[in-house]
Structure formats: C-alpha cells, structure tokens
TIFI-699324 format. One record per residue (C-alpha): x, y, z; residue in one letter. Coordinates in Angstrom, 3 decimals, m for minus. Layout:
N
> east,north,up,rest
> X,Y,Z,A;
...
This chain:
367
> east,north,up,rest
> m10.003,7.512,m23.432,M;
> m6.596,8.276,m21.896,I;
> m6.670,11.806,m23.289,N;
> m10.035,12.364,m21.612,N;
> m8.571,11.503,m18.216,W;
> m4.976,12.758,m18.339,F;
> m2.966,15.702,m19.537,Y;
> m0.169,14.371,m21.766,P;
> 3.313,14.633,m20.302,I;
> 5.203,17.669,m21.542,D;
> 8.865,16.734,m21.168,T;
> 9.801,20.390,m21.679,N;
> 8.382,21.050,m18.207,Q;
> 10.695,18.463,m16.614,L;
> 14.159,19.347,m15.397,Q;
> 17.036,17.999,m17.497,N;
> 14.865,15.494,m19.342,Y;
> 17.055,15.952,m22.434,N;
> 20.075,14.804,m20.370,K;
> 18.624,11.380,m19.565,L;
> 20.774,8.421,m20.561,K;
> 19.412,5.243,m22.134,N;
> 19.533,3.317,m18.847,Y;
> 17.524,5.923,m16.949,H;
> 13.978,5.271,m15.740,F;
> 12.487,8.054,m17.853,G;
> 13.904,6.510,m21.037,K;
> 12.754,2.954,m20.302,K;
> 9.060,3.514,m19.607,I;
> 6.167,4.507,m21.849,L;
> 5.084,8.117,m21.616,L;
> 1.622,9.382,m22.430,H;
> 2.359,12.215,m24.815,K;
> 0.177,13.461,m27.681,D;
> m0.284,10.089,m29.335,T;
> m2.294,7.089,m28.217,T;
> m0.276,4.418,m26.401,I;
> m0.839,0.691,m26.127,D;
> m1.436,m0.385,m22.513,L;
> m2.059,m4.040,m23.312,S;
> 1.327,m5.253,m22.045,E;
> 1.728,m2.762,m19.189,C;
> 1.854,m4.030,m15.617,S;
> 2.198,m0.707,m13.750,I;
> 0.776,2.756,m14.431,A;
> 1.991,5.941,m12.718,I;
> m0.683,8.584,m12.132,I;
> m0.028,12.138,m10.987,G;
> m2.614,14.351,m9.320,I;
> m1.501,17.967,m9.435,G;
> 1.114,18.913,m12.004,Q;
> 3.575,20.779,m9.766,E;
> 3.857,18.095,m7.101,N;
> 3.894,15.151,m9.499,S;
> 6.417,16.677,m11.894,N;
> 8.763,17.444,m8.987,A;
> 8.853,13.707,m8.248,I;
> 9.228,12.808,m11.932,R;
> 12.271,15.093,m12.117,D;
> 14.021,12.751,m9.682,I;
> 12.422,9.394,m10.525,L;
> 13.197,9.670,m14.225,Y;
> 16.910,10.003,m13.435,H;
> 17.099,6.780,m11.412,T;
> 18.468,3.614,m13.008,S;
> 16.048,1.148,m14.561,F;
> 16.886,m2.414,m13.499,H;
> 13.566,m4.037,m14.366,F;
> 14.146,m5.867,m17.621,K;
> 10.973,m6.615,m19.612,K;
> 8.738,m4.921,m17.023,L;
> 6.351,m2.602,m18.881,K;
> 5.589,0.612,m16.996,I;
> 3.607,3.579,m18.281,V;
> 3.411,7.104,m16.918,D;
> m0.076,8.269,m17.819,L;
> 0.582,11.868,m16.833,G;
> m1.498,14.103,m14.567,N;
> m5.230,13.723,m14.013,A;
> m7.319,16.437,m15.708,R;
> m9.272,16.965,m12.486,K;
> m8.044,16.837,m8.903,E;
> m11.380,15.906,m7.317,E;
> m11.068,12.510,m5.573,P;
> m14.213,11.207,m7.286,A;
> m12.601,11.741,m10.706,F;
> m9.937,9.179,m9.832,L;
> m12.312,6.293,m9.023,I;
> m13.241,5.142,m12.567,P;
> m9.609,5.538,m13.667,I;
> m8.359,3.176,m10.962,L;
> m11.219,0.760,m11.606,K;
> m10.432,0.619,m15.324,E;
> m6.729,0.027,m14.722,L;
> m7.212,m2.680,m12.107,M;
> m9.821,m4.441,m14.256,D;
> m7.120,m4.527,m16.950,S;
> m4.609,m6.049,m14.478,N;
> m2.561,m2.847,m14.413,I;
> m1.397,m1.769,m10.963,L;
> m1.808,1.994,m10.432,P;
> 0.766,4.018,m8.510,I;
> m0.970,7.223,m7.424,V;
> 0.901,10.392,m6.452,I;
> m1.291,12.934,m4.648,G;
> m1.176,15.689,m2.069,S;
> m4.093,14.521,0.084,S;
> m5.178,11.378,1.921,N;
> m8.608,11.856,0.374,D;
> m7.244,9.986,m2.635,Y;
> m6.918,6.937,m0.397,C;
> m10.718,7.037,m0.252,L;
> m10.726,7.021,m4.064,S;
> m8.559,3.902,m3.973,Q;
> m10.987,2.204,m1.634,Y;
> m14.060,3.087,m3.702,H;
> m12.414,1.738,m6.854,A;
> m12.732,m1.765,m5.363,Y;
> m16.405,m1.541,m4.437,Q;
> m17.859,m2.675,m7.770,H;
> m16.205,m6.070,m7.278,K;
> m18.212,m6.564,m4.074,K;
> m15.190,m8.176,m2.438,L;
> m14.235,m7.743,1.201,M;
> m10.818,m6.096,1.010,I;
> m7.830,m5.507,3.243,N;
> m6.190,m2.085,3.364,A;
> m2.851,m1.076,4.897,V;
> m1.949,2.511,5.766,L;
> 1.492,3.809,6.663,L;
> 0.672,6.922,8.665,D;
> 1.699,8.674,11.861,E;
> m1.843,8.736,13.263,K;
> m5.308,7.225,12.999,I;
> m7.102,10.115,11.333,D;
> m10.564,9.210,12.614,Y;
> m13.152,11.379,14.387,N;
> m16.189,10.506,16.453,N;
> m18.997,9.597,13.994,P;
> m21.147,12.336,15.557,R;
> m18.533,14.958,14.775,S;
> m19.242,17.476,12.025,K;
> m15.794,16.828,10.564,T;
> m15.554,13.435,8.892,Q;
> m12.143,12.253,7.706,T;
> m11.334,9.862,4.885,F;
> m11.102,7.057,7.473,L;
> m14.581,7.876,8.765,N;
> m15.862,7.534,5.224,K;
> m14.157,4.155,4.845,I;
> m14.930,2.611,8.242,I;
> m18.396,4.021,8.941,D;
> m19.898,3.558,5.474,T;
> m23.042,1.455,5.460,R;
> m22.504,m1.872,3.667,N;
> m18.751,m1.296,3.816,S;
> m16.612,m3.819,1.970,H;
> m13.681,m3.290,4.344,L;
> m12.612,m6.528,6.026,F;
> m9.381,m5.473,7.704,N;
> m7.531,m2.191,8.114,L;
> m3.945,m2.130,9.340,S;
> m2.044,0.937,10.492,M;
> 1.756,0.961,10.420,L;
> 4.013,3.561,12.039,G;
> 1.364,4.798,14.468,L;
> 2.463,7.485,16.933,Q;
> 0.036,7.386,19.828,T;
> 0.616,10.995,20.875,H;
> m0.964,12.101,17.576,F;
> m3.957,9.756,17.777,T;
> m7.271,10.708,19.388,A;
> m8.966,8.123,21.666,P;
> m11.800,7.686,19.144,D;
> m9.293,6.371,16.638,G;
> m7.822,3.869,19.079,T;
> m11.278,2.656,20.139,R;
> m12.553,2.059,16.607,I;
> m9.500,m0.059,15.791,F;
> m9.935,m2.123,18.963,E;
> m13.650,m2.553,18.329,K;
> m13.094,m3.923,14.824,N;
> m10.003,m6.000,15.680,N;
> m7.979,m3.941,13.224,F;
> m4.194,m4.150,13.381,E;
> m1.687,m1.506,14.428,T;
> 2.087,m1.477,14.709,I;
> 3.402,1.506,16.601,R;
> 6.424,3.367,15.310,L;
> 8.902,2.044,17.886,G;
> 7.992,m1.596,17.324,K;
> 7.950,m1.122,13.559,L;
> 11.462,0.300,13.559,R;
> 12.779,m2.426,15.878,N;
> 11.065,m5.328,14.080,Q;
> 10.520,m4.246,10.493,M;
> 9.942,m7.849,9.419,E;
> 6.687,m7.915,11.454,D;
> 5.137,m5.638,8.832,A;
> 5.752,m8.051,5.962,E;
> 2.908,m10.543,6.650,P;
> 0.458,m7.677,7.211,I;
> 1.413,m6.017,3.928,I;
> 1.359,m9.388,2.146,R;
> m2.339,m9.646,3.029,D;
> m3.254,m6.211,1.618,A;
> m5.336,m5.474,m1.470,D;
> m4.454,m1.768,m1.347,M;
> m1.873,0.351,0.456,M;
> m1.553,4.047,1.177,S;
> 1.727,5.635,2.260,I;
> 1.364,9.022,3.911,T;
> 4.618,10.941,3.614,I;
> 4.115,12.444,7.117,N;
> 5.077,9.019,8.481,A;
> 8.687,9.876,7.546,I;
> 10.529,12.213,9.902,R;
> 10.827,15.836,8.815,S;
> 14.627,15.789,8.799,S;
> 14.344,13.257,5.971,E;
> 11.213,14.518,4.250,C;
> 10.298,18.169,5.021,P;
> 7.930,18.785,2.100,G;
> 4.649,18.094,3.910,V;
> 2.040,19.973,5.870,N;
> 2.554,19.623,9.632,N;
> 6.016,17.975,9.546,P;
> 7.140,16.216,12.729,T;
> 10.599,15.282,14.069,P;
> 9.630,11.651,14.746,S;
> 8.954,8.975,12.162,G;
> 10.660,6.504,9.876,L;
> 13.991,6.978,8.175,F;
> 13.988,6.823,4.376,T;
> 15.649,3.392,4.282,E;
> 12.971,1.966,6.592,E;
> 10.146,3.421,4.523,A;
> 11.752,2.018,1.368,C;
> 11.795,m1.454,2.949,Q;
> 8.069,m1.176,3.610,I;
> 7.473,m0.007,0.038,A;
> 9.414,m3.021,m1.233,R;
> 7.316,m5.360,0.929,Y;
> 4.257,m3.796,m0.697,A;
> 5.629,m4.372,m4.162,G;
> 6.280,m8.043,m3.385,M;
> 2.706,m8.610,m2.164,S;
> 0.977,m10.491,m4.979,E;
> m2.402,m9.700,m3.483,K;
> m1.830,m5.945,m3.622,L;
> m3.323,m4.242,m6.705,T;
> m2.921,m0.495,m5.992,S;
> m0.729,1.860,m3.980,I;
> m0.755,5.566,m3.266,G;
> 1.885,8.017,m2.043,F;
> 0.128,10.979,m0.463,F;
> 0.898,14.223,1.345,G;
> 3.759,15.721,m0.667,F;
> 3.842,19.525,m1.029,Q;
> 6.574,20.622,m3.428,S;
> 6.299,24.262,m2.295,K;
> 7.435,23.204,1.167,L;
> 10.282,21.003,m0.019,D;
> 13.966,21.823,0.561,L;
> 16.460,21.153,m2.229,N;
> 14.148,18.487,m3.693,Q;
> 14.840,16.354,m0.618,Q;
> 11.283,15.055,m0.232,S;
> 10.988,14.466,m3.965,A;
> 14.098,12.287,m3.700,H;
> 12.518,10.307,m0.841,V;
> 9.249,9.687,m2.676,I;
> 11.005,8.725,m5.904,S;
> 12.994,6.164,m3.897,Q;
> 9.801,4.818,m2.337,L;
> 8.289,4.368,m5.788,I;
> 11.522,2.797,m7.110,W;
> 11.682,0.252,m4.290,Y;
> 7.995,m0.563,m4.645,F;
> 8.643,m1.353,m8.315,I;
> 11.720,m3.372,m7.321,D;
> 9.506,m5.449,m5.036,G;
> 6.927,m5.883,m7.803,F;
> 9.668,m6.981,m10.213,F;
> 10.806,m9.604,m7.672,N;
> 7.411,m11.111,m6.912,R;
> 7.802,m14.852,m6.319,K;
> 4.363,m16.047,m7.473,N;
> 3.854,m18.126,m4.347,D;
> 0.474,m16.672,m3.323,Y;
> m1.448,m19.832,m2.373,P;
> m4.277,m20.095,m4.896,K;
> m3.978,m23.842,m4.312,T;
> m2.053,m25.926,m1.791,M;
> 0.433,m27.086,m4.395,D;
> 3.959,m26.191,m3.361,G;
> 2.985,m25.701,0.287,L;
> 4.101,m27.842,3.217,V;
> 1.522,m28.421,5.961,E;
> 2.350,m28.097,9.672,Y;
> m0.316,m28.917,12.273,I;
> m0.036,m27.586,15.813,V;
> m2.260,m28.949,18.618,D;
> m2.750,m26.444,21.422,T;
> m4.417,m26.722,24.806,K;
> m5.695,m23.140,24.610,K;
> m7.939,m23.742,21.591,T;
> m10.601,m26.303,20.742,E;
> m9.076,m26.880,17.328,Y;
> m5.708,m27.668,15.816,A;
> m3.860,m24.875,14.035,L;
> m2.755,m25.512,10.462,T;
> 0.251,m23.617,9.136,F;
> 1.449,m23.700,5.552,W;
> 4.973,m22.968,4.328,K;
> 5.926,m22.158,0.759,S;
> 8.632,m24.488,m0.522,E;
> 9.562,m21.792,m3.026,K;
> 10.175,m18.817,m0.714,T;
> 9.890,m20.084,2.860,G;
> 7.001,m17.708,3.587,R;
> 4.271,m18.808,5.992,W;
> 0.465,m18.714,6.219,W;
> m1.999,m19.904,8.847,I;
> m5.376,m21.326,7.928,Q;
> m8.440,m19.859,9.659,V;
> m9.598,m22.738,11.898,P;
> m13.254,m21.702,12.172,I;
> m16.136,m21.791,9.725,K;
> m15.786,m19.037,7.151,T;
> m18.474,m17.145,5.291,K;
> m18.336,m17.574,1.550,R;
> m17.518,m13.919,0.921,K;
> m14.468,m14.244,3.205,L;
> m12.980,m17.372,1.650,L;
> m10.294,m15.388,m0.191,R;
> m8.926,m14.361,3.229,H;
> m8.962,m17.867,4.722,K;
> m5.164,m18.155,4.553,L;
> m3.614,m15.421,6.689,I;
> 0.029,m14.499,6.047,P;
> 2.190,m14.996,9.115,C;
> 5.821,m15.620,9.999,S;
> 8.016,m18.465,11.157,Y;
> 8.124,m16.709,14.519,Q;
> 4.315,m16.975,14.716,D;
> 4.604,m20.704,14.088,Y;
> 7.232,m21.130,16.814,K;
> 5.086,m19.187,19.292,L;
> 2.092,m21.392,18.495,A;
> 4.221,m24.461,19.190,C;
> 4.862,m22.983,22.651,R;
> 1.135,m22.370,23.273,E;
> 1.626,m18.618,22.718,E;
> m0.649,m17.694,19.843,L;
> 0.187,m14.080,18.865,P;
> m2.426,m11.407,19.551,V;
> m2.386,m10.471,15.867,R;
> m3.611,m13.934,14.854,L;
> m6.199,m14.041,17.646,I;
> m7.644,m10.747,16.383,N;
> m7.550,m12.107,12.830,A;
> m9.664,m15.110,13.871,F;
> m12.110,m12.809,15.627,R;
> m12.755,m10.920,12.396,R;
> m14.165,m14.139,10.937,F;
> m16.622,m14.752,13.767,S;
C-alpha cells in the first residue's frame, strides 16, 4: 500500500546523508525505502509533496539532533502524485491508525486536503491557520480559494477557524467579514508577537493546523512566493509549532508555501526543519491532561452580573492549564468542544466581570 502512494526515499539524492552520525534525526527514524516497513508502533509520519522542495528540507532536518527517546517516527517519502485530492485518503488512513501526519507542500491547497481527510468522521472540527492574510474571496467571485472551499461548503463540518499572525493590510474586507459573521478567531501579528501565550489555548483546541511559511518575514525565510518584510521571527514561529505539538487534540499539521528554487543558502529550509523539529518536541512533551473526564481537574465557579449563568472553569492539577465549560445547552454533535481551552488570565478577567471577547464569541458558536 505504501509503495502505491509514495516514492521510496533515495538517500543518494540527499546531501551528505552518508555523513550522518548515530544521534542525528535521519539515523533515528524509519525511512520508507524499497522494502515494506512496519507502521504499527509509529506515532508520526512525515509526508513530502514534491521531491525537490521536500528533499531540501530533509537535507537539513536529518542533520538535527534526535532527542525523542522511544518516539517512533517514519518518513514515508514523497507522494506519487501532487494533486491535492491524492493526499486525502493517505491522511485519512494515517489518522485512523493514530499516526499524526506532518505534511510538507508548496501550496495551501493541501490544507484543503487536510480538512477533507476529517470529513468521513462526521465530526465538527476546529482548524488553526498561521498565515499573513485571510485568503478568502467573495462567494460570487470566479476565483475560489482553499478557504472558500472550506468555509462555504454545504454541510461543512467546520466548527471553528482561527487565524494567527494576520496582517490586516493584506486581507480583503470579504475575509474580515466572513470571520466576524461566523465568530471565528483572529490574532493579528502585533498582538501575537507581544503576547505569544495567547495563542496557546487556541492551538490547544485545534484538530488540525496549517502553517503558511509566508507568515515568517522574508529576512528569515525568503524561499516563498510573494515574500514580505513583515511577519514572525523564526523563534516565534517555532514556539507556535511547539504549542501545536503539545496539543493532544491536534491530529495533523501541514507546512506549506516553501519554494526551494527561491531559497537563499538553504535559509528557508533551515527554518522549516526547525519548525518541524519543535513541533515534534512539543508532541514528545505532551502531558496527557486533555480532559476526557473531570478526574484531575479542579473546579472554579465564577458568578457574574453580566450573564444569567455562573461560569465554570477547570484547572489541570497536572499542568496548571485551564478550560472553561460552555454554560449553555450544547448540541450532541458539539459535545466534544464543550470544554474550551483558556488561560489563567481569562479566569482572572472573569472574576473582575470582564469576560474576554474570545470566550464570548466561543459561546456564540454554540447558540
């Protein structure tokens, strides 16, 4: 089956593969070569779309240090077809086997593939995008973007969509309006950089995440189409990737937009390999405190004059992370979202009768 979907990895096409040391990433993971490999114990699978771009990242990633003892990772190689539809059954099969796919692709259209891979489960899902703009056009426009195809699809299974790193000067009014209409979340670039911790609860609530490399400033990551001087620094983007790895709800992630032909001295390949490394570091350090039950959680009830109901917060004794319980009647299909990740700061604001706008919008999505 794997051979039908992926070209085996040819290590002769990778730079300095024969110089890897035993502690290097490329020596510690499983590689799909000519023989069949056992995926039964794997937790993460790396997927490349487009040999040139993906191998440029492997050249760097394989030479990083592997600090993830007993974590089984497989690099499945490069997809035999680059059409987005080809990726959907691959992602579905991996996620059904409890293997988290890391997708490396040149286009945001593969984010749509991610989204469609969840549809057979008929679950309402949360998606988080790190991008410099809301790439959405008026539904009557002849040009429909990947976000149009996610948001405007009839019988969509999208419950919440969050945009991180938004730069308003790149975003058309139609994009802003559709997010406001659906009570979707946005954190603009300036606020994200000043309060990086605000992104953690949003990412903790995500089923899937897409990181568009254009969200990183061109001085850090030049190997993209339409590079811009504004955006995140590499360290900031790596922090977000680590948050994503630590999210126990998250089951797929994609890194999109890299163009190796436009890269300078492998600089962008270095950035993306670091993003992948820190995502895996977050995954390796998951705390297993996602509240499937209330065991291990401490309850805090806040009575407010501004609402007709008391607000119930829950704090993990294990990690100190916080959730708020949706205080209104919830449809059965939305029960898995009934506990919304939040922060200690959100709790303190609620105690001062200042419920954050983010949580107000979250409640509205349930009504």
